[in-house]
N, CA and C atoms as an extended XYZ file, in Angstrom:
216
Properties=species:S:1:pos:R:3:atomname:S:1:resname:S:1:resid:I:1 pbc="F F F"
N        70.936      -56.506      -55.246 N   MET     1
C        70.052      -56.640      -56.905 CA  MET     1
C        68.491      -56.720      -56.430 C   MET     1
N        67.743      -56.690      -56.635 N   ASP     2
C        66.074      -56.460      -56.243 CA  ASP     2
C        65.602      -57.640      -56.422 C   ASP     2
N        64.272      -58.164      -56.428 N   LEU     3
C        63.998      -59.144      -56.820 CA  LEU     3
C        63.620      -59.522      -58.282 C   LEU     3
N        63.076      -58.174      -59.042 N   ALA     4
C        62.429      -57.980      -60.690 CA  ALA     4
C        64.187      -58.377      -61.494 C   ALA     4
N        65.065      -57.714      -60.981 N   THR     5
C        66.625      -58.702      -61.187 CA  THR     5
C        66.792      -59.258      -61.341 C   THR     5
N        66.499      -60.067      -60.030 N   LEU     6
C        66.576      -61.527      -60.137 CA  LEU     6
C        65.927      -62.605      -60.975 C   LEU     6
N        64.632      -62.188      -61.334 N   GLU     7
C        63.480      -62.893      -61.664 CA  GLU     7
C        64.201      -62.673      -62.974 C   GLU     7
N        64.327      -61.808      -63.708 N   ALA     8
C        64.628      -61.431      -65.364 CA  ALA     8
C        65.971      -61.985      -65.587 C   ALA     8
N        66.881      -62.587      -64.856 N   ARG     9
C        68.253      -63.288      -65.074 CA  ARG     9
C        67.704      -64.350      -65.165 C   ARG     9
N        66.930      -64.996      -63.820 N   LEU    10
C        66.451      -66.217      -64.096 CA  LEU    10
C        65.756      -66.704      -65.567 C   LEU    10
N        64.823      -65.834      -65.828 N   VAL    11
C        64.136      -65.964      -67.080 CA  VAL    11
C        65.209      -65.847      -68.130 C   VAL    11
N        66.137      -64.831      -68.369 N   GLU    12
C        67.159      -65.606      -69.469 CA  GLU    12
C        67.719      -66.523      -69.238 C   GLU    12
N        68.268      -66.827      -67.867 N   LEU    13
C        69.035      -68.356      -67.962 CA  LEU    13
C        68.191      -69.635      -68.253 C   LEU    13
N        66.534      -69.440      -67.918 N   GLU    14
C        66.236      -70.247      -68.896 CA  GLU    14
C        65.579      -70.434      -70.266 C   GLU    14
N        65.751      -69.457      -69.770 N   THR    15
C        65.669      -69.320      -72.415 CA  THR    15
C        66.952      -69.672      -72.704 C   THR    15
N        67.540      -69.248      -71.905 N   ARG    16
C        69.138      -69.921      -72.732 CA  ARG    16
C        69.181      -71.548      -72.571 C   ARG    16
N        68.597      -71.987      -71.837 N   LEU    17
C        68.434      -73.206      -71.064 CA  LEU    17
C        68.106      -74.167      -72.401 C   LEU    17
N        67.131      -73.754      -72.592 N   ALA    18
C        65.799      -74.098      -73.270 CA  ALA    18
C        66.118      -74.400      -74.786 C   ALA    18
N        66.870      -72.961      -75.073 N   PHE    19
C        67.740      -73.168      -76.622 CA  PHE    19
C        68.727      -74.103      -76.557 C   PHE    19
N        69.587      -74.202      -75.248 N   GLN    20
C        70.877      -75.081      -75.646 CA  GLN    20
C        70.306      -76.554      -75.557 C   GLN    20
N        68.825      -76.898      -74.754 N   GLU    21
C        68.408      -78.210      -74.833 CA  GLU    21
C        67.970      -78.778      -76.520 C   GLU    21
N        67.680      -77.603      -77.166 N   GLN    22
C        67.116      -77.762      -78.194 CA  GLN    22
C        68.406      -78.309      -78.949 C   GLN    22
N        69.520      -77.419      -79.308 N   ALA    23
C        70.308      -77.348      -79.770 CA  ALA    23
C        70.941      -78.472      -79.838 C   ALA    23
N        71.406      -78.850      -78.095 N   ILE    24
C        71.533      -80.594      -78.153 CA  ILE    24
C        70.705      -81.675      -79.397 C   ILE    24
N        69.244      -81.463      -78.690 N   ALA    25
C        68.537      -82.525      -79.313 CA  ALA    25
C        68.456      -82.445      -80.860 C   ALA    25
N        68.707      -81.529      -81.323 N   ASP    26
C        69.027      -81.326      -83.092 CA  ASP    26
C        70.175      -81.555      -83.548 C   ASP    26
N        70.925      -81.434      -82.254 N   LEU    27
C        72.463      -82.379      -82.887 CA  LEU    27
C        72.581      -83.738      -82.832 C   LEU    27
N        71.730      -84.434      -81.784 N   SER    28
C        72.163      -85.547      -81.413 CA  SER    28
C        71.146      -86.368      -82.681 C   SER    28
N        69.820      -85.784      -83.232 N   ASP    29
C        69.264      -86.398      -84.731 CA  ASP    29
C        70.147      -85.966      -85.612 C   ASP    29
N        71.169      -85.038      -85.834 N   ALA    30
C        71.469      -85.144      -87.347 CA  ALA    30
C        72.683      -86.342      -86.893 C   ALA    30
N        73.623      -86.364      -85.670 N   LEU    31
C        74.108      -87.455      -85.489 CA  LEU    31
C        73.904      -88.915      -85.583 C   LEU    31
N        72.723      -89.084      -85.153 N   ALA    32
C        71.897      -90.359      -85.732 CA  ALA    32
C        71.932      -90.759      -87.008 C   ALA    32
N        71.351      -89.298      -88.106 N   ALA    33
C        70.911      -89.600      -89.685 CA  ALA    33
C        72.199      -89.569      -90.232 C   ALA    33
N        73.420      -89.070      -89.645 N   SER    34
C        74.588      -89.126      -90.227 CA  SER    34
C        74.988      -90.334      -89.713 C   SER    34
N        74.950      -91.103      -88.983 N   ARG    35
C        75.526      -92.733      -88.415 CA  ARG    35
C        74.677      -93.684      -89.495 C   ARG    35
N        73.660      -93.231      -89.842 N   THR    36
C        72.524      -94.397      -90.732 CA  THR    36
C        73.045      -93.880      -91.773 C   THR    36
N        72.735      -92.746      -92.346 N   GLU    37
C        73.850      -92.550      -93.860 CA  GLU    37
C        75.247      -93.146      -93.790 C   GLU    37
N        76.142      -93.418      -92.979 N   ALA    38
C        76.979      -93.502      -93.540 CA  ALA    38
C        77.729      -95.296      -93.456 C   ALA    38
N        76.461      -95.573      -92.125 N   ALA    39
C        76.155      -97.339      -92.390 CA  ALA    39
C        75.314      -98.266      -93.163 C   ALA    39
N        74.759      -96.894      -94.160 N   ARG    40
C        73.886      -97.563      -95.668 CA  ARG    40
C        75.435      -97.167      -96.814 C   ARG    40
N        75.916      -96.567      -96.700 N   ASN    41
C        77.295      -96.506      -97.534 CA  ASN    41
C        78.212      -97.263      -97.531 C   ASN    41
N        78.153      -97.582      -95.921 N   ALA    42
C        79.692      -98.607      -96.327 CA  ALA    42
C        78.767     -100.278      -96.357 C   ALA    42
N        77.519     -100.450      -96.524 N   GLU    43
C        77.384     -101.180      -97.002 CA  GLU    43
C        76.883     -101.347      -98.253 C   GLU    43
N        76.540      -99.978      -99.237 N   LEU    44
C        76.709      -99.851     -100.479 CA  LEU    44
C        77.880     -100.576     -101.070 C   LEU    44
N        79.124      -99.889     -100.231 N   LEU    45
C        80.877      -99.516     -101.123 CA  LEU    45
C        80.900     -101.332     -100.940 C   LEU    45
N        80.096     -102.085      -99.599 N   ARG    46
C        80.759     -103.697      -99.816 CA  ARG    46
C        80.348     -104.236     -100.465 C   ARG    46
N        79.384     -103.961     -101.215 N   GLN    47
C        78.030     -104.471     -102.098 CA  GLN    47
C        78.689     -104.310     -103.925 C   GLN    47
N        79.067     -103.529     -104.387 N   ALA    48
C        79.951     -102.568     -105.107 CA  ALA    48
C        81.058     -103.536     -105.118 C   ALA    48
N        81.828     -103.406     -103.961 N   LEU    49
C        83.231     -104.470     -104.182 CA  LEU    49
C        82.889     -105.877     -104.388 C   LEU    49
N        82.033     -106.211     -103.701 N   GLN    50
C        81.685     -107.700     -103.852 CA  GLN    50
C        81.235     -107.753     -105.305 C   GLN    50
N        80.260     -107.231     -106.111 N   ASP    51
C        80.242     -106.984     -107.630 CA  ASP    51
C        80.971     -106.728     -108.129 C   ASP    51
N        81.997     -106.148     -107.666 N   LEU    52
C        83.720     -105.724     -108.652 CA  LEU    52
C        84.466     -107.143     -109.066 C   LEU    52
N        84.033     -107.513     -107.628 N   LYS    53
C        84.859     -109.101     -107.631 CA  LYS    53
C        84.549     -109.914     -108.310 C   LYS    53
N        83.155     -109.959     -108.370 N   GLN    54
C        82.834     -110.991     -109.085 CA  GLN    54
C        82.971     -110.650     -110.373 C   GLN    54
N        82.568     -109.447     -110.863 N   SER    55
C        82.288     -109.628     -112.310 CA  SER    55
C        84.281     -109.258     -112.661 C   SER    55
N        85.317     -109.066     -112.156 N   ARG    56
C        86.231     -109.569     -112.451 CA  ARG    56
C        87.191     -110.906     -112.553 C   ARG    56
N        85.974     -112.013     -111.746 N   GLY    57
C        86.391     -113.306     -111.350 CA  GLY    57
C        86.349     -113.980     -113.516 C   GLY    57
N        84.536     -113.034     -113.434 N   ASP    58
C        84.462     -113.622     -114.476 CA  ASP    58
C        84.919     -113.261     -115.614 C   ASP    58
N        85.326     -112.123     -115.552 N   PHE    59
C        86.090     -111.644     -116.850 CA  PHE    59
C        87.474     -112.277     -117.052 C   PHE    59
N        88.355     -112.361     -116.105 N   PHE    60
C        89.276     -113.222     -115.962 CA  PHE    60
C        89.240     -114.838     -115.869 C   PHE    60
N        88.159     -115.389     -116.523 N   ALA    61
C        88.197     -116.792     -116.338 CA  ALA    61
C        89.388     -117.739     -115.995 C   ALA    61
N        89.779     -118.848     -115.738 N   ASP    62
C        90.657     -120.085     -115.877 CA  ASP    62
C        90.837     -120.340     -117.055 C   ASP    62
N        91.430     -120.082     -117.559 N   PRO    63
C        91.360     -120.711     -119.015 CA  PRO    63
C        91.511     -122.144     -119.135 C   PRO    63
N        91.996     -123.025     -118.281 N   SER    64
C        91.921     -124.490     -118.129 CA  SER    64
C        89.921     -124.618     -117.678 C   SER    64
N        89.307     -123.876     -117.423 N   SER    65
C        88.175     -124.251     -117.376 CA  SER    65
C        87.063     -123.534     -118.515 C   SER    65
N        87.760     -123.329     -119.645 N   GLU    66
C        87.217     -122.695     -121.027 CA  GLU    66
C        86.987     -124.366     -121.875 C   GLU    66
N        86.033     -124.265     -122.461 N   PRO    67
C        85.955     -125.264     -123.494 CA  PRO    67
C        86.973     -124.794     -124.708 C   PRO    67
N        87.579     -126.040     -125.110 N   PRO    68
C        88.337     -126.176     -126.100 CA  PRO    68
C        87.902     -125.350     -127.702 C   PRO    68
N        88.684     -124.368     -128.298 N   PRO    69
C        88.259     -123.728     -129.782 CA  PRO    69
C        87.579     -124.638     -130.314 C   PRO    69
N        86.958     -123.883     -131.434 N   PRO    70
C        85.856     -125.441     -132.615 CA  PRO    70
C        86.893     -126.020     -133.119 C   PRO    70
N        87.901     -125.532     -133.356 N   HIS    71
C        89.047     -126.251     -134.504 CA  HIS    71
C        89.739     -127.457     -134.255 C   HIS    71
N        89.711     -127.779     -132.654 N   TYR    72
C        90.352     -128.892     -132.392 CA  TYR    72
C        89.532     -129.994     -132.268 C   TYR    72
């Protein structure tokens, strides 16, 4: 191989490496965003379940804590 061929191969490898590094950075950013969104969704789900439990507790209140009907 002559020097020009080696230099061309080196440039090609450097170019591929640069694209791979950019792809890895993009994937890393996407993974971080996905983890942030998953954490936010988990918190929203936790809050929704807590609200549901609260509303079910209010709906199915203990009858002994209710005041007597007006006709007593």
